[in-house]
Z-matrix of the N, CA and C atoms (Angstrom, degrees):
N
C 1 1.448
C 2 1.518 1 108.30
N 3 1.280 2 116.84 1 123.57
C 4 1.454 3 121.71 2 177.60
C 5 1.517 4 109.09 3 -81.82
N 6 1.305 5 116.40 4 142.27
C 7 1.461 6 120.05 5 -179.76
C 8 1.514 7 110.98 6 -135.29
N 9 1.298 8 117.72 7 100.70
C 10 1.463 9 120.85 8 176.86
C 11 1.513 10 112.08 9 64.85
N 12 1.320 11 116.07 10 -122.21
C 13 1.461 12 121.83 11 -176.40
C 14 1.522 13 112.85 12 -89.27
N 15 1.312 14 117.58 13 -5.69
C 16 1.472 15 119.37 14 -177.03
C 17 1.524 16 110.89 15 -82.70
N 18 1.312 17 114.69 16 152.63
C 19 1.467 18 119.68 17 179.24
C 20 1.526 19 109.02 18 -83.60
N 21 1.309 20 116.47 19 167.84
C 22 1.458 21 121.36 20 177.93
C 23 1.526 22 109.94 21 -61.26
N 24 1.320 23 116.32 22 135.43
C 25 1.460 24 121.23 23 177.92
C 26 1.517 25 114.47 24 85.00
N 27 1.325 26 118.29 25 -0.99
C 28 1.464 27 120.62 26 -177.55
C 29 1.523 28 111.76 27 -65.39
N 30 1.307 29 117.54 28 -38.14
C 31 1.463 30 120.76 29 -179.52
C 32 1.523 31 109.97 30 -65.75
N 33 1.325 32 117.24 31 -43.26
C 34 1.464 33 120.79 32 177.77
C 35 1.526 34 110.98 33 -61.39
N 36 1.318 35 117.07 34 -40.48
C 37 1.461 36 120.68 35 178.07
C 38 1.518 37 111.08 36 -63.57
N 39 1.323 38 117.54 37 -39.23
C 40 1.459 39 121.19 38 178.83
C 41 1.526 40 110.84 39 -65.59
N 42 1.311 41 116.80 40 -41.73
C 43 1.463 42 120.82 41 178.95
C 44 1.522 43 109.77 42 -63.93
N 45 1.319 44 117.26 43 -46.05
C 46 1.463 45 121.17 44 179.52
C 47 1.524 46 111.21 45 -62.74
N 48 1.331 47 117.71 46 -39.05
C 49 1.464 48 121.26 47 178.66
C 50 1.531 49 110.51 48 -65.96
N 51 1.320 50 117.24 49 -39.64
C 52 1.463 51 120.56 50 178.47
C 53 1.525 52 110.90 51 -65.01
N 54 1.322 53 116.83 52 -41.58
C 55 1.462 54 121.03 53 178.43
C 56 1.528 55 109.99 54 -65.01
N 57 1.309 56 117.64 55 -42.66
C 58 1.468 57 121.29 56 178.90
C 59 1.523 58 110.98 57 -62.10
N 60 1.331 59 116.48 58 -42.39
C 61 1.465 60 120.20 59 178.43
C 62 1.517 61 111.13 60 -61.66
N 63 1.312 62 117.35 61 -43.34
C 64 1.465 63 121.49 62 -179.30
C 65 1.532 64 110.87 63 -66.42
N 66 1.321 65 117.53 64 -40.81
C 67 1.461 66 120.63 65 177.17
C 68 1.528 67 111.25 66 -62.22
N 69 1.317 68 117.34 67 -42.24
C 70 1.461 69 121.16 68 177.80
C 71 1.520 70 110.85 69 -63.54
N 72 1.338 71 116.98 70 -39.84
C 73 1.457 72 120.88 71 178.69
C 74 1.529 73 110.49 72 -63.45
N 75 1.330 74 115.95 73 -41.34
C 76 1.458 75 119.98 74 -179.98
C 77 1.530 76 111.43 75 -67.71
N 78 1.324 77 117.24 76 -38.69
C 79 1.462 78 121.11 77 178.83
C 80 1.529 79 110.77 78 -66.74
N 81 1.323 80 116.62 79 -32.11
C 82 1.458 81 121.40 80 -177.03
C 83 1.530 82 112.67 81 -78.71
N 84 1.329 83 117.70 82 -11.09
C 85 1.465 84 120.16 83 178.18
C 86 1.512 85 109.78 84 -57.07
N 87 1.274 86 114.30 85 137.50
C 88 1.460 87 119.56 86 -179.20
C 89 1.515 88 110.48 87 -70.02
N 90 1.304 89 116.50 88 126.98
C 91 1.454 90 122.52 89 177.79
C 92 1.526 91 108.48 90 -98.68
N 93 1.340 92 117.34 91 149.52
C 94 1.461 93 119.63 92 178.13
C 95 1.528 94 111.00 93 -60.06
N 96 1.309 95 116.15 94 141.57
C 97 1.460 96 121.17 95 177.21
C 98 1.519 97 108.73 96 -130.45
N 99 1.289 98 115.95 97 164.71
C 100 1.454 99 120.67 98 178.04
C 101 1.517 100 111.94 99 85.37
N 102 1.311 101 114.98 100 -161.05
C 103 1.454 102 121.48 101 -177.13
C 104 1.521 103 110.46 102 -84.43
N 105 1.317 104 116.25 103 140.54
C 106 1.461 105 121.25 104 177.96
C 107 1.521 106 110.00 105 -69.04
N 108 1.319 107 115.40 106 146.52
C 109 1.465 108 120.48 107 174.66
C 110 1.519 109 109.21 108 -84.58
N 111 1.299 110 116.47 109 152.29
C 112 1.465 111 120.37 110 176.87
C 113 1.522 112 110.87 111 -86.84
N 114 1.349 113 116.73 112 -23.51
C 115 1.454 114 122.06 113 178.87
C 116 1.534 115 109.06 114 -128.91
N 117 1.324 116 115.82 115 147.89
C 118 1.468 117 122.53 116 -176.62
C 119 1.528 118 111.14 117 -59.77
N 120 1.317 119 116.52 118 140.22
C 121 1.460 120 122.53 119 179.76
C 122 1.522 121 111.94 120 -71.95
N 123 1.330 122 118.32 121 -19.55
C 124 1.462 123 120.87 122 -177.88
C 125 1.525 124 113.12 123 -101.72
N 126 1.330 125 117.48 124 -46.39
C 127 1.469 126 119.86 125 -173.22
C 128 1.528 127 113.52 126 -112.16
N 129 1.324 128 117.96 127 -5.19
C 130 1.468 129 123.99 128 179.10
C 131 1.531 130 114.45 129 65.78
N 132 1.331 131 117.89 130 14.43
C 133 1.467 132 121.02 131 174.21
C 134 1.525 133 108.48 132 -74.46
N 135 1.337 134 118.18 133 149.29
C 136 1.469 135 119.49 134 177.77
C 137 1.539 136 111.69 135 -64.45
N 138 1.311 137 115.93 136 140.16
C 139 1.463 138 121.71 137 176.10
C 140 1.528 139 106.85 138 -93.59
N 141 1.340 140 118.26 139 124.59
C 142 1.470 141 120.21 140 -178.03
C 143 1.532 142 112.44 141 -58.03
N 144 1.324 143 115.10 142 145.71
C 145 1.467 144 122.19 143 -179.15
C 146 1.524 145 111.74 144 -57.36
N 147 1.332 146 116.96 145 -40.31
C 148 1.470 147 120.18 146 -179.38
C 149 1.527 148 111.06 147 -63.29
N 150 1.331 149 117.56 148 -37.30
C 151 1.475 150 120.98 149 178.20
C 152 1.526 151 109.39 150 -67.04
N 153 1.318 152 117.15 151 -42.92
C 154 1.471 153 120.58 152 179.73
C 155 1.523 154 111.22 153 -63.81
N 156 1.335 155 116.60 154 -34.60
C 157 1.466 156 120.28 155 179.28
C 158 1.533 157 110.98 156 -74.22
N 159 1.335 158 116.56 157 -35.23
C 160 1.463 159 120.54 158 -176.93
C 161 1.527 160 112.43 159 -76.01
N 162 1.339 161 117.01 160 -33.54
C 163 1.468 162 121.18 161 -176.83
C 164 1.525 163 108.66 162 -125.42
N 165 1.322 164 118.09 163 92.91
C 166 1.462 165 119.94 164 179.18
C 167 1.529 166 111.14 165 -60.13
N 168 1.310 167 116.25 166 133.67
C 169 1.464 168 120.42 167 178.49
C 170 1.516 169 113.65 168 85.79
N 171 1.329 170 118.29 169 13.37
C 172 1.465 171 120.93 170 -177.96
C 173 1.529 172 110.10 171 -65.06
N 174 1.338 173 116.01 172 139.18
C 175 1.464 174 121.56 173 -177.50
C 176 1.526 175 112.51 174 -118.62
N 177 1.347 176 117.47 175 -16.82
C 178 1.456 177 121.10 176 -174.94
C 179 1.522 178 111.23 177 -120.88
N 180 1.341 179 115.57 178 149.99
C 181 1.461 180 120.08 179 173.41
C 182 1.530 181 108.75 180 -72.98
N 183 1.302 182 116.63 181 172.16
C 184 1.469 183 120.94 182 -176.12
C 185 1.528 184 110.85 183 -62.05
N 186 1.338 185 117.47 184 -45.26
C 187 1.470 186 120.49 185 -177.95
C 188 1.525 187 111.84 186 -61.91
N 189 1.320 188 117.75 187 -46.37
C 190 1.468 189 120.85 188 179.99
C 191 1.528 190 111.32 189 -66.08
N 192 1.338 191 117.07 190 -37.75
C 193 1.458 192 120.30 191 178.56
C 194 1.521 193 110.98 192 -66.08
N 195 1.336 194 117.35 193 -40.92
C 196 1.460 195 120.62 194 178.49
C 197 1.522 196 110.79 195 -65.07
N 198 1.317 197 117.05 196 -38.31
C 199 1.463 198 120.27 197 177.84
C 200 1.520 199 110.59 198 -64.46
N 201 1.327 200 116.16 199 -43.14
C 202 1.465 201 120.53 200 179.46
C 203 1.531 202 110.87 201 -65.78
N 204 1.345 203 117.15 202 -41.17
C 205 1.459 204 120.87 203 179.80
C 206 1.523 205 111.97 204 -67.54
N 207 1.321 206 117.11 205 -27.51
C 208 1.458 207 121.19 206 -178.03
C 209 1.515 208 114.03 207 -78.08
N 210 1.324 209 117.39 208 -13.86
C 211 1.462 210 120.62 209 179.71
C 212 1.522 211 110.24 210 -68.41
N 213 1.320 212 114.57 211 141.10
C 214 1.470 213 119.43 212 178.47
C 215 1.528 214 109.31 213 -72.36
N 216 1.312 215 116.03 214 133.46
C 217 1.451 216 121.71 215 179.44
C 218 1.521 217 107.84 216 -114.10
N 219 1.324 218 115.58 217 122.76
C 220 1.455 219 119.74 218 177.64
C 221 1.522 220 108.50 219 -78.91
N 222 1.282 221 116.22 220 130.24
C 223 1.456 222 120.49 221 174.64
C 224 1.517 223 107.87 222 -141.65
N 225 1.286 224 114.98 223 145.68
C 226 1.451 225 120.10 224 -177.76
C 227 1.510 226 111.37 225 -78.18
N 228 1.310 227 116.14 226 110.55
C 229 1.453 228 120.29 227 177.04
C 230 1.510 229 110.66 228 -91.19
N 231 1.273 230 115.51 229 153.43
C 232 1.457 231 120.33 230 178.38
C 233 1.512 232 107.66 231 -106.36
N 234 1.300 233 115.85 232 126.06
C 235 1.449 234 120.62 233 176.52
C 236 1.519 235 107.07 234 -83.23
N 237 1.316 236 115.75 235 90.13
C 238 1.461 237 120.50 236 -176.43
C 239 1.522 238 111.91 237 -68.24
N 240 1.296 239 114.59 238 -31.63
C 241 1.446 240 118.13 239 -172.38
C 242 1.528 241 111.91 240 -80.39
N 243 1.312 242 117.23 241 -41.61
C 244 1.452 243 120.82 242 177.52
C 245 1.509 244 114.55 243 74.83
N 246 1.329 245 118.16 244 11.23
C 247 1.457 246 119.43 245 -179.69
C 248 1.520 247 109.60 246 -90.39
N 249 1.297 248 116.39 247 164.45
C 250 1.457 249 121.59 248 179.75
C 251 1.532 250 110.39 249 -61.97
N 252 1.331 251 118.37 250 -37.47
C 253 1.463 252 121.56 251 -179.63
C 254 1.523 253 111.40 252 -60.59
N 255 1.325 254 117.45 253 -45.47
C 256 1.460 255 119.73 254 -176.34
C 257 1.520 256 110.97 255 -72.92
N 258 1.320 257 118.84 256 -24.38
C 259 1.467 258 121.51 257 179.04
C 260 1.513 259 110.76 258 -77.56
N 261 1.316 260 118.52 259 -23.18
C 262 1.461 261 121.66 260 -179.10
C 263 1.509 262 113.07 261 -82.85
N 264 1.317 263 119.04 262 -16.48
C 265 1.468 264 121.86 263 -177.57
C 266 1.496 265 112.22 264 -74.08
């Protein structure tokens, strides 16, 4: 489907590029390394053995990790489309 000044398939290419960028960002996230802690680095609660076995190098208990993951992270997005609709989102 042609849309204005864009060539055929441009929207699909933009979607694929956005997905690729997000996958690269997720792969680049720092993973825990080293030896797992037996107690959480933030609250000092014991970290279950199964969690330590599943995630080598884990430093936080489940509750502290969920709290940290729930925080909003500002990241610079690129408005690939440049249309008024995408700028309003």
